[in-house]
N, C-alpha and C positions, 0 to 999 in steps of 0.2 A: 832802686836801692832799698826803698822801704819794703818792697815785696821780698827781697832777699833777706832782710833782717827779720821780718815776720816769719818767713819760712825757716830760718835758722833757729828762732826761738821755739817754734812749734816742734821742730825736729828734736831739739834738745830736751824739751818737756816730755815728749813721747818716749824717747829712748831712756830717759832717767826714771820714768814712771814704772817701767816694767821691773819686776823682781827677778832675780836670777833663779834659774831652774835647777841649780846645783843643790843636791841634797847633802846635808852634813854627814861626814864620815864618822863611823863609830870608832871609838878608841880601840887600839889593838888589844888592850887588856880586856875590854868588854866582850869582844868577839871571841877571844880565847876562852873566857869564862863560860860564855854561852855554848861554845863547842864542847867544852869539857862536860857541862851539865847534860847536853844532849847525848853524849857518848855514854855517860853513866846511866841515863834513862834507857838507852838502847840495850845496854848490858843487862839491866833489870828485866826488860821485856824478854830478852833471849833466855835468861835463867828461868823465868816463870813459865815459859812455854815448854811443853813436853813434846818430844818427837824430833824428827830431823827436818828442820827448815833452816834456810839461810836468808838473812836479811842484809841487803846492801843499801846503805843510806847514802843519798846524794844531796849535796847542798848547791843550790844555784841562786840566781838573783831574785827569784820569786819566793824562795823558801826551801823547804825540804821535800824530797821525793824518795821513793824506795822501790826496790825490787825484792820480791819474796819468792823463793823457790823451795819446793819440797815435794814429798810423795803424797801426803794426805791433804786433800783440798779443804776439809773442814778446819784443820790447823792453820792453813794458809789464810783463810778468811778470818779466823779468830785473831791471828797476828796482825792482819791488815786493820781490823777494827780497833785493836789496842793501840797501834801506832797512830791512827787518826785521832783518837781521843787524847793521847798523851802529848803529841806534837802540836795539836791545835789549841791547847789550853792557854 
């Protein structure tokens, strides 16, 4: 009987000692504001770049990623560097 009580106490201490791995969710308003800000920055980047390039921005659980297509490789590389600098700030 004592072994059972000791086992029960140890089990309860170990199970209560662990913190939950659930991350707090952001408020809906905060995510909408962040999305609006990133959309504005993306529009600024598109306006500042000359030539015909297309930027497709994707948001996933890790952050942001993008696809850049166009005719001039130098403009594509320039746009990629600008996006990296602005989105990683």
